[in-house]
N, C-alpha and C positions, 0 to 999 in steps of 0.2 A: 527436388528433395533437399533437405538440409545438408550442407557440407560441414567439414570440420571447422569449428569456430574457436578462435583463440581470443583471450583477453588482449586488448591493445594497450601498448605502452608508448607514450610520446616522450621523446628525449629532446630537451631544449638546451643546447650547448653550442658555443661558438668555436669549440675545438673539435675538429673532425676525429682526432685520435680518441677523445673521450667517447664520442658517439660510436666509433668502431668497437671500442672495448666493451661498452655497455651492451651493444647489439650482440656481440659474441656470447656474452653471459646470458642474455635474456631470450634470444631468438629460438632456442630449442623448445621453450614453453609458451612464448608470447609472440604476438605480431608487434613488431617494433617499427615505429616511424620516427622521423627526426626533423628538426628545423634548426638551422645555424643562425639565421638572422632573428635576434630577439624581438625586433619590431614586428615580425610576422607571427610571433608565438601565439597570441590570442586568436588571431584569424585561423591559424592552422588547427588550434585546439577546438575551435567551434566547428570547423569542417570535419575533423577526424573523430571528435567526441571520444577520446580515449578513456580507458578505465582508470589509468594512473598516469600522472605526469612526473617525469624526472627533470628537475630544473636547476641549471647551474646558477650560482650566486653572482660570480664575477664575470660580467659580459659587457662589451661596449654598447653604446647607444642606450639600451634599457638594461639595467642590471636585474638580477633575479627578484629583488624586493619590489621593483616597479612592475615586473611581469606578473608576480603573484597577486599584487594589488589589483591589476587589470583583470586577471582571471577571476578573482573573487567578486569583482564588480559586474561581471557578465552573467546574466541569468542562466545562460546555457552551460557555462563551465564552473559555476559557483560551487557545485557539490563534488567536483572531481578532486580526489586527494592528490596533493602535491608533495613530493619528496625532494628536498633540496640536496643537490650534490655540490660539495664545497671542499676547499682546502683550508678554509678558516676553522680555527678550533677554539675561538673565544666563546665564553658563556654568553656574553652580550649579543654576539652574532646569532647564536642559536636561539636565544630568547626573542630576538627581533623577528626571526623567521617564523617561529611558532606563534607569536602574537599576531602575525599577518595571516595565519591560517594554514601554515605548513603542517603536514601530518607526521613527518619524520625527516631525518637527516641521513645522508650517506657521505662518508668522508673519502677524500682522495688521499693516497692512491686507492683504487677500488679493490676490495676484497671479494672474490668471486662468491663465496657462500653468504656473506653479509648482504650483498646486493640482492641475491635471490630471496633470502629470508625476509628482508624488509619490504620488498615488492609483494611477495606472497602474502605477508600479513595484511597489507592493504586490500589485496584482492579478496582474501577470506572475509574481511570486515564488510566489503561491499556486498559479497554474496549473502552474508548473514543478514544484513539489513534488508536486502531485496526479498529473501526468503521469509523473514519475519513479517514484512508488510503483506506478502501473499497469504501466509498462514492466518494472520489476523483478519484479512478480508474474507477468507473461506470460513473461518470459525464464526465470524459475525453473521454471514449470510445463513449459515445453518441454524444459528440460535434465533434469528429474528425473522427469516423468511419462512413461509409455509413449506413444510417438507413435501416436495413433489418429485416426480420423475424428472421433470425439466430442470429442477435445481441440481440434481445429481449430474445431469448432462452438462449444464452450464459450468459446474465446478471442474469437470474433466476438461472443458475447453480452456478455462483459466489456467489450469496447471500445464496443459499441453503447450499453450502459447508461451507461458513463462519459461518452460524448459526447452523450447524450440525443438520439440520432437514431432514425429509424424502421426502417431496414433495412441489413443488411450481407450482401453476397454474395461468395463466393469462387469464381472461375471458374478451371478448369484448361484450358490450351491443348492441344488434341488435333488435329493435322493441320490447322491453320489455323482451327479452330473453338473458341471459348471455351464450355465446358460448366460450368454451375453445379453444384458438388459439395457445397458447404456454405452454410448460410444462417442468419441470425438476423433474425427479423422481430418487431417489437414485438407481443407477444401480443394486446393489446387491439384491434389493427387488424383481426384476423380475415381476413387476406389469404391467398390461395391460395399454396401452396408454389412456389418457383422452382427447386427441385432438378430437375436434368435439362434445364433450359432452355438452349437453344443460341443462340450469338451468333456469326454468321459474320463473320470479318474479311475482307470483300471488298477488292478492289484499291483502290477509291476511299476506303473508310474507313481502310484501312491507310496510305494515302498521307497523308491528313489527320492521322492520329495521329502518324506519323513526323515530319512537318513541324513539328507543334506541339512534339514532344519535342526535336527538334533546336534549335528556337528558344529553348528554356529553357536557362539557363546552368548550373543546379545540380540542382534537384529534378526527378525523373521523375514528374510528377503532372499530371493533367488534371482540370478541374473546370468546373462550370456557371457559374462567375464569368466564364469566357472565352466571349464570345458566338459566336465561330467554332466552337469545339468543341460548344457547346450546340446550335447550329443543325444541325451535322453529325449529332449523336446523336439528334435529335428523333424520327426514324422508328423508332428502336430502343428507346426508353425505355418501361418499363411501370410504372405507378403513381406514380413519382416523377420529377420533372424538376429537382430540386435535388440535386446529387451531386458526389462526388469519385471519380475513377477512377484507381487507381494500378497500373501494370503491375509484375509481380514478375519479377525477372531472376535467372538463375543463370549466372554466367560470361558476362555480356553478352547472353544469349539470353532472350527473354521466355518464361516457362513458365506464367504465371498472371496474374490480375488481381483486384483487390479493389474492390468498389463500395460506397461509403458514401453512403446516401441519407436525405433527410428531406423533409418536406412543403415545397412551394414557397410559403413565406410571405413572399417578398420580401426575405428576409435573405440576404446573401451569406456565404459561408464566410470566417471570419476567419483570420488568419495562424496562430494557435495551433492551430486545428482542422486546417488543411492540414498543418502540421508534424507533428502527432500522427499523421495518416494516413500520412505518409511514414515515421515511426518504426515504426509497426505493420507496414507493408509490408516494411521492412528486416528486422524480426524473422522474418516469414514467409519472406522470401528466404533468411535464414540457416538456418531450419529445413528448407526444401526442399533446400537444398544439403547439409545434414548427412545427410538421408535418402538422397539420391542417392549420397553417398559410401559409406554403409554397405552399399548394395546394388550398387554398381558399382565394383569394385576398379580398373577400368581408368583411373579419373580421379584416383586418389590422388596421382599425381605433381604435379598442379596444385592439390591441396587446400591451403587456407590453414591447416589444422590439421595438427599432427604425426601421421603415420600410420606404424606399424611393423608388421612381420610377425615372429612368433616361432614356434619349434617347441614341442612339449609340455614340453621341458626349460627353457623360457624363454630359449633362445639367440636372439639377434636376427639375423635373416637378411635383413631389408630395412628401409631407412630412407628416408622421402621427404624432399624438399628443405625442406619447412616445418619438419621436426624439427630440422634443422641450424640453421635460422634462429632458431627459438624458443629452443632450448636452448643454442646457441652451440658445441656439440660437432661435430666432423666425423663423417661416416658411419663412418669407420674406428674412431674412438674409441667410438662407441655400439655397433657390432657387436663390437668387441674386449672392451670392459669390461662390456657388458651393461646391463640395465635398472637396475641398482643405482646407476649414476651419475646417473640421472634421478630415480628415486623414493626412493633410500635403501635400505639393507639390510632394514629392518623391513618396509617395504611390499613389497619384492621377495619376502620370505618369505611374506607373505599372498597374493601373486599366485600363487606356486608351489603353496601348500597349499590355497588356497580357490578362487581365481578361474579358474585353468587347468582344474581338474577340472570346474567348472561349465560352462565354455565347451565342453569336449570332449563334454558331454552334449547339445550343440546349443542351449544357453541363452546369452543375452547377459549377461555379468557386468558390472555397472556399479558404480563406486565413485568416491569423491572422494579426492584425494590431494594431498599437498604435492609440488611439483616443484622440482628443484634445477638452476639454470642454471650454466653454466661460469663466468660472471662473479661467482658467489656469491649472486646474488639469488634469493630464494625466490618461489614463486608457488603458486596453487591451480588444480588441474585436475579436470575430470570425465573419467573414463576409461571407455571401452567396450571390452570384450574379447569377441571372437566368433570362431566357427569359420568358416574359409574352405574353399573347395574345395582338394583336395590334402592335407588333413590339417593344414595350418598354421593358426595363429591370427592374427587381425588385431587391432591396437590403435589406436583413435582417441583422441587426447588433445586435449581442448578447454580452452584457457586461460580460466578464469573468475575470474581475480584481480580484474579491475575490477568484475565483477558482485558479488563478495563485498564489495568496498569499498562499492559502492552500497547493498547490503543493510544493511551496518552503519550507513550514514548514515540509511537509512530506519527502522532499528530505533529511532533516537533519537526519531522521531515518535510511537512507541508506548510510550515509557518516561517515568515520572514523574521530573521533574528533581531532586526532593529525595531520594526513597527508592530510585530506580533499579529499581523494579519496574514492571510494566505499568500503564499509565494507563487512565482511563475510556474513552478513544477505542479502545484495543485491545480492552477488554472488550466495548464496544458493537458492534464489528465482528466479533469472534470468536464470541460466545455464540450468535447465530442459526445460524451454520454448525455449531457443536458440537451444538446441539439437533437440527438436521436430521439430522446423522450418527447420533446416538444413537437417534433415533426409528426409523431404518431397521432397526436390530437389536433394538429394544425394550429398550435398556439403561437403566441407572439414572443419575440425575444428582443430586448434592447441591450446593446453593448456600447459602453463608453470608454474611450481612451482619454485619460486625464494627464496633463503634463504641467509641472510647475514652471511658470515663465521665468526665463533668465536665471536658472538655478545655478549654473556654473559661476556667473559673476557673484551670485549670493555666497557661494562657498569661498570664492577667492577673496571676498570682502570681509566676511564675518568668521571664516574658518570652518573646518569640517565638523567640529563639535556642534557649532550653531546650526550647520546644515542638517545634521542628524536630528537636532531638536525640531527644526522646521518640518522635516519629513514626518516626525511623530505627530506634530500638531495637525498637519494637513490630513494625515491618516484619520485622526479622530473626527475631524470635520466631515470628511467624506463618509465615514461610517454613520455619523449622526444624521446625515442628509438623506440616507436611503431608508424607505419607510417600512419594509417588510422583512420577515425572518428569512425568506428564500433568497433575498437579494444579498450580494456580497461584493466586497472590494478586495482586490489582490494587488500586490506590488509586482509590476510587470518588469521593472528594471530601473535602477538609478532613481530619477525623480518622476518616473512614469508609473501610473496606476491604471488598472482596468476595472470597470464596474459592470457587474452582470445583473440584469434585471429581467428575470423570467416573467412571462405573461404581462408585459408592460407595453402599452401602445404609445403612439406619438405624443399625445397629450400628457400622459404620465411621465414620459421621458423628458419632455421639455420642462415640466415642473421640477423634477429632480435636478436637472442641470442648472436651472435658475437658482434653486436653493443652494447648490454647491458654490456657485459663483458668488452669491450674496454672502454666504457664511464665511467664505475665505476673505472677501473684502472687509467684512465687519471685524474680523480678527485683527486687522491692521498690523501684521507682522512687518516691521521696518525692512525696506529693501531700497537703498540709495541708488543702486546701479540698474534698477529696472527702468526700461524705457516707457513702460506702460503707466506705472504709478509709483509712488514712494513707499509702497507696501507690496507684499507678496500677492500675486494673482495666479490664476490657473487658466489654461485653455482646454477645451473639451471637444472631442469628436464623437458624434453619436450616429449609430446605425440601428434602425428598427425595422422589423418586418415579421410577417407570418413565416414560420420555419417550415420549409419543404424538405422532403426526403432527399432531394438533390443537393441541399445546402451542406457545406462543411464549415468547420471552425475557421478555416483560412478565409472563407468568403466574408464572414462577419468581421474578422480582425483587420483584414486589408481595407475594407470599406470604412471602418471606424478610424483607422490610421489616416486614410485620405481626408476624412472630415477634420481630424485634428490638425493636419497640415494646412487645411483651408482656414481654420480658426487662427492659426499663427500668421498666415499670409494676410489676413484681414485685420491684423492689429492686436491679437491676443486678448486675454481677459474676456472671452466670449465662447459660445459654443456654435458649432456648425452641425446641421442635421441632414440626414438623408434616409430614404426608405429603400431597403434591399429588394 
């Protein structure tokens, strides 16, 4: 079972007294590790993978500026926030550190409260980014995947693994009894299923819960931090006595509850965990509300989403109040002018030719569309078109403008800042999912490791600015050399790239590699220090094979790396190929 986990802080300082002082300040709240030798700083950071790094500026061998440059060049440590600790107080010194990627500064001598606040600020930012990515992923799956029981269970799994807890249960309320309908239990615990378990809300318990909820000013959340609630729940708990329970409401009425549980290790739930539980519950509340709307037309008048009813000719015959509020048009304007004023004529044509025929067959037609408000503002919506009783068609329009903005912000986390292609983080997170998916169908996968030959001499000769320009040009060549939408290139680190080609056999892989080599040669980027040619060249390692359920991402990466090494040993400016 999970033990108490603390965020890790790495202190890099050649002065033992500074390490001792910072450790005394931070150890009550964080796990602190330290390295004195600045030459071992990057290696230690890659091994420990701390949440935040405190880095001294003035050190022998490698100073702080050199260390942070190395940290930001490593794919593993690139995103770890670095706080400089320094006795320097010049504006130029601070400007230099910030330009190299420092997140903040802490001045010497250390002030106890300032150190804690600045470290905590970085930890909060990290947690917020991680939670934001999770919530975007959950919201995206609920909006675009078919609403099924397995989707609910998979969402519980995602949340449980993210929070590193032991159990998540979803109860539906049925005539005063909460019945467990979905569960995620940490597999290694080997606990019996809770599906079908019943929890009766008797009068005494309902009274206690209502009184506690009324006493809370904002969040509707109950947890074992509260001794009154913990005592009241003691007779009803199974396995875990450290928990958060959040009621799920639709239009002010409780319809379900979510139970987040972990081992009772003496640790209370912190604010970020409670807030995340509330956010997750809000998403479930929205999902249940959407499901009810799609199945019970009688509540559309009170729906927060625009709901319309049309006939098979796309004439609008009903408009709910939310539609007039969201779009700014009156009911008369929408019914008189039709769907064109909301979606535009091009989308209206698609609705008539494609989506209405689909809905008339009894299928739900779903699509994403631009929406046009009366005040001229554009938005993005997810539209569901379905058949209703009586032969008419219903349209539910969900405004996802803010979600799309959030997704764009999160995309930046997965893009390389220089080349604007996917970064190592994206590759590391996506390749295991791709391998799992391809293994189900016994499909093929080609992985290529691509390295720019003699890139360090190139940088030394032409300068880092020219090196950056070279990386950008090579990126564009690699992107133009891959043929299909599902293929992608990611920057793996430094001058190394990785190319992912799903459903690509040996013949296709060789063609792509030849195309890349030729396109780079033809670009004739000057390189006087290259031993291969007087222009920039690349070397490629390729691994191809049918993906089996026993394969891991590591299997493909290591084999591709071996082939890359073989290409370099055989003279570079070529590819080496193997079948896994």
